[in-house]
mmCIF entry with sequence, helices, sheets and N, C-alpha, C, O atoms, coordinates in Angstrom:
data_MODEL
# 
_entry.id   MODEL 
# 
_entity.id                         1 
_entity.type                       polymer 
_entity.pdbx_number_of_molecules   1 
# 
_entity_poly.entity_id                      1 
_entity_poly.type                           'polypeptide(L)' 
_entity_poly.nstd_linkage                   no 
_entity_poly.nstd_monomer                   no 
_entity_poly.pdbx_seq_one_letter_code       
;(UNK)(UNK)(UNK)(UNK)(UNK)(UNK)(UNK)(UNK)(UNK)(UNK)(UNK)(UNK)(UNK)(UNK)(UNK)(UNK)
(UNK)(UNK)(UNK)(UNK)(UNK)(UNK)(UNK)(UNK)(UNK)(UNK)(UNK)(UNK)(UNK)(UNK)(UNK)(UNK)
(UNK)(UNK)(UNK)(UNK)(UNK)(UNK)
;
_entity_poly.pdbx_seq_one_letter_code_can   XXXXXXXXXXXXXXXXXXXXXXXXXXXXXXXXXXXXXX 
_entity_poly.pdbx_strand_id                 A 
# 
loop_
_entity_poly_seq.entity_id 
_entity_poly_seq.num 
_entity_poly_seq.mon_id 
_entity_poly_seq.hetero 
1 1  UNK n 
1 2  UNK n 
1 3  UNK n 
1 4  UNK n 
1 5  UNK n 
1 6  UNK n 
1 7  UNK n 
1 8  UNK n 
1 9  UNK n 
1 10 UNK n 
1 11 UNK n 
1 12 UNK n 
1 13 UNK n 
1 14 UNK n 
1 15 UNK n 
1 16 UNK n 
1 17 UNK n 
1 18 UNK n 
1 19 UNK n 
1 20 UNK n 
1 21 UNK n 
1 22 UNK n 
1 23 UNK n 
1 24 UNK n 
1 25 UNK n 
1 26 UNK n 
1 27 UNK n 
1 28 UNK n 
1 29 UNK n 
1 30 UNK n 
1 31 UNK n 
1 32 UNK n 
1 33 UNK n 
1 34 UNK n 
1 35 UNK n 
1 36 UNK n 
1 37 UNK n 
1 38 UNK n 
# 
_struct_asym.id          A 
_struct_asym.entity_id   1 
# 
loop_
_struct_conf.conf_type_id 
_struct_conf.id 
_struct_conf.pdbx_PDB_helix_id 
_struct_conf.beg_label_comp_id 
_struct_conf.beg_label_asym_id 
_struct_conf.beg_label_seq_id 
_struct_conf.pdbx_beg_PDB_ins_code 
_struct_conf.end_label_comp_id 
_struct_conf.end_label_asym_id 
_struct_conf.end_label_seq_id 
_struct_conf.pdbx_end_PDB_ins_code 
_struct_conf.beg_auth_comp_id 
_struct_conf.beg_auth_asym_id 
_struct_conf.beg_auth_seq_id 
_struct_conf.end_auth_comp_id 
_struct_conf.end_auth_asym_id 
_struct_conf.end_auth_seq_id 
_struct_conf.pdbx_PDB_helix_class 
_struct_conf.details 
_struct_conf.pdbx_PDB_helix_length 
HELX_P HELX_P1 AA1 UNK A 2  ? UNK A 11 ? UNK A 2  UNK A 11 1 ? 10 
HELX_P HELX_P2 AA2 UNK A 13 ? UNK A 37 ? UNK A 13 UNK A 37 1 ? 25 
# 
_struct_conf_type.id          HELX_P 
_struct_conf_type.criteria    ? 
_struct_conf_type.reference   ? 
# 
loop_
_atom_site.group_PDB 
_atom_site.id 
_atom_site.type_symbol 
_atom_site.label_atom_id 
_atom_site.label_alt_id 
_atom_site.label_comp_id 
_atom_site.label_asym_id 
_atom_site.label_entity_id 
_atom_site.label_seq_id 
_atom_site.pdbx_PDB_ins_code 
_atom_site.Cartn_x 
_atom_site.Cartn_y 
_atom_site.Cartn_z 
_atom_site.occupancy 
_atom_site.B_iso_or_equiv 
_atom_site.pdbx_formal_charge 
_atom_site.auth_seq_id 
_atom_site.auth_comp_id 
_atom_site.auth_asym_id 
_atom_site.auth_atom_id 
_atom_site.pdbx_PDB_model_num 
ATOM 1   N N  . UNK A 1 1  ? 134.061 103.324 48.329 1.00 0.00 ? 1  UNK A N  1 
ATOM 2   C CA . UNK A 1 1  ? 133.544 103.547 49.634 1.00 0.00 ? 1  UNK A CA 1 
ATOM 3   C C  . UNK A 1 1  ? 134.710 104.094 50.470 1.00 0.00 ? 1  UNK A C  1 
ATOM 4   O O  . UNK A 1 1  ? 134.527 105.062 51.208 1.00 0.00 ? 1  UNK A O  1 
ATOM 5   N N  . UNK A 1 2  ? 135.823 103.534 50.376 1.00 0.00 ? 2  UNK A N  1 
ATOM 6   C CA . UNK A 1 2  ? 136.989 103.800 51.197 1.00 0.00 ? 2  UNK A CA 1 
ATOM 7   C C  . UNK A 1 2  ? 137.416 105.242 50.726 1.00 0.00 ? 2  UNK A C  1 
ATOM 8   O O  . UNK A 1 2  ? 137.860 106.001 51.587 1.00 0.00 ? 2  UNK A O  1 
ATOM 9   N N  . UNK A 1 3  ? 137.330 105.606 49.630 1.00 0.00 ? 3  UNK A N  1 
ATOM 10  C CA . UNK A 1 3  ? 137.678 106.866 49.038 1.00 0.00 ? 3  UNK A CA 1 
ATOM 11  C C  . UNK A 1 3  ? 136.724 108.011 49.715 1.00 0.00 ? 3  UNK A C  1 
ATOM 12  O O  . UNK A 1 3  ? 137.163 109.088 50.118 1.00 0.00 ? 3  UNK A O  1 
ATOM 13  N N  . UNK A 1 4  ? 135.529 107.665 49.771 1.00 0.00 ? 4  UNK A N  1 
ATOM 14  C CA . UNK A 1 4  ? 134.521 108.645 50.485 1.00 0.00 ? 4  UNK A CA 1 
ATOM 15  C C  . UNK A 1 4  ? 134.827 108.726 51.839 1.00 0.00 ? 4  UNK A C  1 
ATOM 16  O O  . UNK A 1 4  ? 134.742 109.804 52.428 1.00 0.00 ? 4  UNK A O  1 
ATOM 17  N N  . UNK A 1 5  ? 135.217 107.581 52.464 1.00 0.00 ? 5  UNK A N  1 
ATOM 18  C CA . UNK A 1 5  ? 135.466 107.761 53.977 1.00 0.00 ? 5  UNK A CA 1 
ATOM 19  C C  . UNK A 1 5  ? 136.703 108.520 54.157 1.00 0.00 ? 5  UNK A C  1 
ATOM 20  O O  . UNK A 1 5  ? 136.732 109.317 55.095 1.00 0.00 ? 5  UNK A O  1 
ATOM 21  N N  . UNK A 1 6  ? 137.861 108.383 53.309 1.00 0.00 ? 6  UNK A N  1 
ATOM 22  C CA . UNK A 1 6  ? 139.026 109.193 53.465 1.00 0.00 ? 6  UNK A CA 1 
ATOM 23  C C  . UNK A 1 6  ? 138.629 110.609 53.402 1.00 0.00 ? 6  UNK A C  1 
ATOM 24  O O  . UNK A 1 6  ? 139.055 111.379 54.263 1.00 0.00 ? 6  UNK A O  1 
ATOM 25  N N  . UNK A 1 7  ? 137.809 111.049 52.408 1.00 0.00 ? 7  UNK A N  1 
ATOM 26  C CA . UNK A 1 7  ? 137.446 112.457 52.232 1.00 0.00 ? 7  UNK A CA 1 
ATOM 27  C C  . UNK A 1 7  ? 136.748 112.958 53.381 1.00 0.00 ? 7  UNK A C  1 
ATOM 28  O O  . UNK A 1 7  ? 137.021 114.085 53.797 1.00 0.00 ? 7  UNK A O  1 
ATOM 29  N N  . UNK A 1 8  ? 135.865 112.237 53.950 1.00 0.00 ? 8  UNK A N  1 
ATOM 30  C CA . UNK A 1 8  ? 135.208 112.695 55.302 1.00 0.00 ? 8  UNK A CA 1 
ATOM 31  C C  . UNK A 1 8  ? 136.285 112.809 56.392 1.00 0.00 ? 8  UNK A C  1 
ATOM 32  O O  . UNK A 1 8  ? 136.192 113.665 57.271 1.00 0.00 ? 8  UNK A O  1 
ATOM 33  N N  . UNK A 1 9  ? 137.234 112.004 56.334 1.00 0.00 ? 9  UNK A N  1 
ATOM 34  C CA . UNK A 1 9  ? 138.218 112.079 57.387 1.00 0.00 ? 9  UNK A CA 1 
ATOM 35  C C  . UNK A 1 9  ? 138.964 113.395 57.430 1.00 0.00 ? 9  UNK A C  1 
ATOM 36  O O  . UNK A 1 9  ? 139.161 114.060 58.447 1.00 0.00 ? 9  UNK A O  1 
ATOM 37  N N  . UNK A 1 10 ? 139.356 113.690 56.198 1.00 0.00 ? 10 UNK A N  1 
ATOM 38  C CA . UNK A 1 10 ? 140.000 114.992 56.121 1.00 0.00 ? 10 UNK A CA 1 
ATOM 39  C C  . UNK A 1 10 ? 139.246 116.155 56.343 1.00 0.00 ? 10 UNK A C  1 
ATOM 40  O O  . UNK A 1 10 ? 139.835 117.146 56.777 1.00 0.00 ? 10 UNK A O  1 
ATOM 41  N N  . UNK A 1 11 ? 137.974 116.202 56.106 1.00 0.00 ? 11 UNK A N  1 
ATOM 42  C CA . UNK A 1 11 ? 137.111 117.267 56.385 1.00 0.00 ? 11 UNK A CA 1 
ATOM 43  C C  . UNK A 1 11 ? 136.887 117.542 57.866 1.00 0.00 ? 11 UNK A C  1 
ATOM 44  O O  . UNK A 1 11 ? 136.910 118.694 58.300 1.00 0.00 ? 11 UNK A O  1 
ATOM 45  N N  . UNK A 1 12 ? 136.681 116.536 58.597 1.00 0.00 ? 12 UNK A N  1 
ATOM 46  C CA . UNK A 1 12 ? 136.475 116.672 60.096 1.00 0.00 ? 12 UNK A CA 1 
ATOM 47  C C  . UNK A 1 12 ? 137.399 115.756 60.805 1.00 0.00 ? 12 UNK A C  1 
ATOM 48  O O  . UNK A 1 12 ? 136.973 114.699 61.271 1.00 0.00 ? 12 UNK A O  1 
ATOM 49  N N  . UNK A 1 13 ? 138.713 116.124 60.919 1.00 0.00 ? 13 UNK A N  1 
ATOM 50  C CA . UNK A 1 13 ? 139.603 115.188 61.650 1.00 0.00 ? 13 UNK A CA 1 
ATOM 51  C C  . UNK A 1 13 ? 139.364 115.072 63.139 1.00 0.00 ? 13 UNK A C  1 
ATOM 52  O O  . UNK A 1 13 ? 139.567 113.994 63.699 1.00 0.00 ? 13 UNK A O  1 
ATOM 53  N N  . UNK A 1 14 ? 138.950 116.113 63.793 1.00 0.00 ? 14 UNK A N  1 
ATOM 54  C CA . UNK A 1 14 ? 138.695 115.989 65.218 1.00 0.00 ? 14 UNK A CA 1 
ATOM 55  C C  . UNK A 1 14 ? 137.662 114.985 65.511 1.00 0.00 ? 14 UNK A C  1 
ATOM 56  O O  . UNK A 1 14 ? 137.871 114.030 66.259 1.00 0.00 ? 14 UNK A O  1 
ATOM 57  N N  . UNK A 1 15 ? 136.451 115.226 64.866 1.00 0.00 ? 15 UNK A N  1 
ATOM 58  C CA . UNK A 1 15 ? 135.373 114.246 65.077 1.00 0.00 ? 15 UNK A CA 1 
ATOM 59  C C  . UNK A 1 15 ? 135.725 112.744 64.718 1.00 0.00 ? 15 UNK A C  1 
ATOM 60  O O  . UNK A 1 15 ? 135.389 111.796 65.427 1.00 0.00 ? 15 UNK A O  1 
ATOM 61  N N  . UNK A 1 16 ? 136.454 112.633 63.513 1.00 0.00 ? 16 UNK A N  1 
ATOM 62  C CA . UNK A 1 16 ? 136.774 111.341 63.026 1.00 0.00 ? 16 UNK A CA 1 
ATOM 63  C C  . UNK A 1 16 ? 137.742 110.775 64.019 1.00 0.00 ? 16 UNK A C  1 
ATOM 64  O O  . UNK A 1 16 ? 137.650 109.561 64.203 1.00 0.00 ? 16 UNK A O  1 
ATOM 65  N N  . UNK A 1 17 ? 138.653 111.431 64.694 1.00 0.00 ? 17 UNK A N  1 
ATOM 66  C CA . UNK A 1 17 ? 139.625 110.916 65.541 1.00 0.00 ? 17 UNK A CA 1 
ATOM 67  C C  . UNK A 1 17 ? 138.882 110.245 66.707 1.00 0.00 ? 17 UNK A C  1 
ATOM 68  O O  . UNK A 1 17 ? 139.179 109.105 67.064 1.00 0.00 ? 17 UNK A O  1 
ATOM 69  N N  . UNK A 1 18 ? 137.895 110.977 67.306 1.00 0.00 ? 18 UNK A N  1 
ATOM 70  C CA . UNK A 1 18 ? 137.104 110.448 68.390 1.00 0.00 ? 18 UNK A CA 1 
ATOM 71  C C  . UNK A 1 18 ? 136.296 109.172 67.881 1.00 0.00 ? 18 UNK A C  1 
ATOM 72  O O  . UNK A 1 18 ? 136.204 108.186 68.612 1.00 0.00 ? 18 UNK A O  1 
ATOM 73  N N  . UNK A 1 19 ? 135.755 109.202 66.713 1.00 0.00 ? 19 UNK A N  1 
ATOM 74  C CA . UNK A 1 19 ? 134.844 108.114 66.262 1.00 0.00 ? 19 UNK A CA 1 
ATOM 75  C C  . UNK A 1 19 ? 135.838 106.891 65.991 1.00 0.00 ? 19 UNK A C  1 
ATOM 76  O O  . UNK A 1 19 ? 135.501 105.735 66.249 1.00 0.00 ? 19 UNK A O  1 
ATOM 77  N N  . UNK A 1 20 ? 137.034 107.208 65.476 1.00 0.00 ? 20 UNK A N  1 
ATOM 78  C CA . UNK A 1 20 ? 138.026 106.090 65.084 1.00 0.00 ? 20 UNK A CA 1 
ATOM 79  C C  . UNK A 1 20 ? 138.358 105.394 66.441 1.00 0.00 ? 20 UNK A C  1 
ATOM 80  O O  . UNK A 1 20 ? 138.350 104.169 66.571 1.00 0.00 ? 20 UNK A O  1 
ATOM 81  N N  . UNK A 1 21 ? 138.654 106.284 67.449 1.00 0.00 ? 21 UNK A N  1 
ATOM 82  C CA . UNK A 1 21 ? 139.124 105.580 68.870 1.00 0.00 ? 21 UNK A CA 1 
ATOM 83  C C  . UNK A 1 21 ? 137.950 104.774 69.322 1.00 0.00 ? 21 UNK A C  1 
ATOM 84  O O  . UNK A 1 21 ? 138.154 103.657 69.797 1.00 0.00 ? 21 UNK A O  1 
ATOM 85  N N  . UNK A 1 22 ? 136.800 105.223 69.219 1.00 0.00 ? 22 UNK A N  1 
ATOM 86  C CA . UNK A 1 22 ? 135.566 104.569 69.737 1.00 0.00 ? 22 UNK A CA 1 
ATOM 87  C C  . UNK A 1 22 ? 135.328 103.183 68.900 1.00 0.00 ? 22 UNK A C  1 
ATOM 88  O O  . UNK A 1 22 ? 134.911 102.133 69.389 1.00 0.00 ? 22 UNK A O  1 
ATOM 89  N N  . UNK A 1 23 ? 135.666 103.396 67.588 1.00 0.00 ? 23 UNK A N  1 
ATOM 90  C CA . UNK A 1 23 ? 135.531 102.250 66.725 1.00 0.00 ? 23 UNK A CA 1 
ATOM 91  C C  . UNK A 1 23 ? 136.558 101.083 67.145 1.00 0.00 ? 23 UNK A C  1 
ATOM 92  O O  . UNK A 1 23 ? 136.207 99.909  67.268 1.00 0.00 ? 23 UNK A O  1 
ATOM 93  N N  . UNK A 1 24 ? 137.759 101.509 67.334 1.00 0.00 ? 24 UNK A N  1 
ATOM 94  C CA . UNK A 1 24 ? 138.855 100.634 67.743 1.00 0.00 ? 24 UNK A CA 1 
ATOM 95  C C  . UNK A 1 24 ? 138.540 99.919  69.070 1.00 0.00 ? 24 UNK A C  1 
ATOM 96  O O  . UNK A 1 24 ? 138.775 98.722  69.234 1.00 0.00 ? 24 UNK A O  1 
ATOM 97  N N  . UNK A 1 25 ? 138.009 100.696 69.983 1.00 0.00 ? 25 UNK A N  1 
ATOM 98  C CA . UNK A 1 25 ? 137.578 100.076 71.230 1.00 0.00 ? 25 UNK A CA 1 
ATOM 99  C C  . UNK A 1 25 ? 136.518 99.129  71.107 1.00 0.00 ? 25 UNK A C  1 
ATOM 100 O O  . UNK A 1 25 ? 136.538 98.106  71.792 1.00 0.00 ? 25 UNK A O  1 
ATOM 101 N N  . UNK A 1 26 ? 135.550 99.377  70.266 1.00 0.00 ? 26 UNK A N  1 
ATOM 102 C CA . UNK A 1 26 ? 134.384 98.534  69.966 1.00 0.00 ? 26 UNK A CA 1 
ATOM 103 C C  . UNK A 1 26 ? 134.980 97.228  69.381 1.00 0.00 ? 26 UNK A C  1 
ATOM 104 O O  . UNK A 1 26 ? 134.613 96.129  69.797 1.00 0.00 ? 26 UNK A O  1 
ATOM 105 N N  . UNK A 1 27 ? 135.874 97.369  68.442 1.00 0.00 ? 27 UNK A N  1 
ATOM 106 C CA . UNK A 1 27 ? 136.540 96.117  67.713 1.00 0.00 ? 27 UNK A CA 1 
ATOM 107 C C  . UNK A 1 27 ? 137.258 95.266  68.836 1.00 0.00 ? 27 UNK A C  1 
ATOM 108 O O  . UNK A 1 27 ? 137.069 94.058  68.980 1.00 0.00 ? 27 UNK A O  1 
ATOM 109 N N  . UNK A 1 28 ? 138.057 95.991  69.574 1.00 0.00 ? 28 UNK A N  1 
ATOM 110 C CA . UNK A 1 28 ? 138.869 95.249  70.567 1.00 0.00 ? 28 UNK A CA 1 
ATOM 111 C C  . UNK A 1 28 ? 137.861 94.591  71.606 1.00 0.00 ? 28 UNK A C  1 
ATOM 112 O O  . UNK A 1 28 ? 138.064 93.439  71.989 1.00 0.00 ? 28 UNK A O  1 
ATOM 113 N N  . UNK A 1 29 ? 136.847 95.277  72.029 1.00 0.00 ? 29 UNK A N  1 
ATOM 114 C CA . UNK A 1 29 ? 135.950 94.684  73.007 1.00 0.00 ? 29 UNK A CA 1 
ATOM 115 C C  . UNK A 1 29 ? 135.264 93.444  72.313 1.00 0.00 ? 29 UNK A C  1 
ATOM 116 O O  . UNK A 1 29 ? 135.239 92.374  72.922 1.00 0.00 ? 29 UNK A O  1 
ATOM 117 N N  . UNK A 1 30 ? 134.801 93.538  71.265 1.00 0.00 ? 30 UNK A N  1 
ATOM 118 C CA . UNK A 1 30 ? 134.130 92.475  70.401 1.00 0.00 ? 30 UNK A CA 1 
ATOM 119 C C  . UNK A 1 30 ? 135.104 91.279  70.256 1.00 0.00 ? 30 UNK A C  1 
ATOM 120 O O  . UNK A 1 30 ? 134.706 90.135  70.477 1.00 0.00 ? 30 UNK A O  1 
ATOM 121 N N  . UNK A 1 31 ? 136.333 91.530  69.898 1.00 0.00 ? 31 UNK A N  1 
ATOM 122 C CA . UNK A 1 31 ? 137.294 90.499  69.673 1.00 0.00 ? 31 UNK A CA 1 
ATOM 123 C C  . UNK A 1 31 ? 137.473 89.777  70.997 1.00 0.00 ? 31 UNK A C  1 
ATOM 124 O O  . UNK A 1 31 ? 137.397 88.548  70.998 1.00 0.00 ? 31 UNK A O  1 
ATOM 125 N N  . UNK A 1 32 ? 137.703 90.437  72.121 1.00 0.00 ? 32 UNK A N  1 
ATOM 126 C CA . UNK A 1 32 ? 137.974 89.811  73.361 1.00 0.00 ? 32 UNK A CA 1 
ATOM 127 C C  . UNK A 1 32 ? 136.847 88.986  73.734 1.00 0.00 ? 32 UNK A C  1 
ATOM 128 O O  . UNK A 1 32 ? 137.049 87.860  74.190 1.00 0.00 ? 32 UNK A O  1 
ATOM 129 N N  . UNK A 1 33 ? 135.567 89.488  73.568 1.00 0.00 ? 33 UNK A N  1 
ATOM 130 C CA . UNK A 1 33 ? 134.423 88.735  73.916 1.00 0.00 ? 33 UNK A CA 1 
ATOM 131 C C  . UNK A 1 33 ? 134.346 87.548  73.154 1.00 0.00 ? 33 UNK A C  1 
ATOM 132 O O  . UNK A 1 33 ? 134.024 86.496  73.707 1.00 0.00 ? 33 UNK A O  1 
ATOM 133 N N  . UNK A 1 34 ? 134.636 87.600  71.803 1.00 0.00 ? 34 UNK A N  1 
ATOM 134 C CA . UNK A 1 34 ? 134.574 86.399  70.960 1.00 0.00 ? 34 UNK A CA 1 
ATOM 135 C C  . UNK A 1 34 ? 135.607 85.343  71.438 1.00 0.00 ? 34 UNK A C  1 
ATOM 136 O O  . UNK A 1 34 ? 135.338 84.143  71.487 1.00 0.00 ? 34 UNK A O  1 
ATOM 137 N N  . UNK A 1 35 ? 136.742 85.842  71.766 1.00 0.00 ? 35 UNK A N  1 
ATOM 138 C CA . UNK A 1 35 ? 137.819 84.974  72.240 1.00 0.00 ? 35 UNK A CA 1 
ATOM 139 C C  . UNK A 1 35 ? 137.340 84.228  73.556 1.00 0.00 ? 35 UNK A C  1 
ATOM 140 O O  . UNK A 1 35 ? 137.538 83.027  73.743 1.00 0.00 ? 35 UNK A O  1 
ATOM 141 N N  . UNK A 1 36 ? 136.702 85.047  74.429 1.00 0.00 ? 36 UNK A N  1 
ATOM 142 C CA . UNK A 1 36 ? 136.252 84.368  75.701 1.00 0.00 ? 36 UNK A CA 1 
ATOM 143 C C  . UNK A 1 36 ? 135.122 83.418  75.495 1.00 0.00 ? 36 UNK A C  1 
ATOM 144 O O  . UNK A 1 36 ? 134.915 82.573  76.367 1.00 0.00 ? 36 UNK A O  1 
ATOM 145 N N  . UNK A 1 37 ? 134.440 83.462  74.534 1.00 0.00 ? 37 UNK A N  1 
ATOM 146 C CA . UNK A 1 37 ? 133.308 82.601  74.226 1.00 0.00 ? 37 UNK A CA 1 
ATOM 147 C C  . UNK A 1 37 ? 133.946 81.231  73.967 1.00 0.00 ? 37 UNK A C  1 
ATOM 148 O O  . UNK A 1 37 ? 133.372 80.213  74.354 1.00 0.00 ? 37 UNK A O  1 
ATOM 149 N N  . UNK A 1 38 ? 135.004 81.185  73.385 1.00 0.00 ? 38 UNK A N  1 
ATOM 150 C CA . UNK A 1 38 ? 135.695 79.824  73.115 1.00 0.00 ? 38 UNK A CA 1 
ATOM 151 C C  . UNK A 1 38 ? 136.402 79.374  74.389 1.00 0.00 ? 38 UNK A C  1 
ATOM 152 O O  . UNK A 1 38 ? 137.022 78.311  74.409 1.00 0.00 ? 38 UNK A O  1 
# 
């Protein structure tokens, strides 16, 4: 699965960059929310 993802990354770097940044923000937001719950 990771191999396929890497291939997709190299085919469309611009789109993946935006998606990756959004994914990182989503992870960070989720983590901070989880921390605040405690």
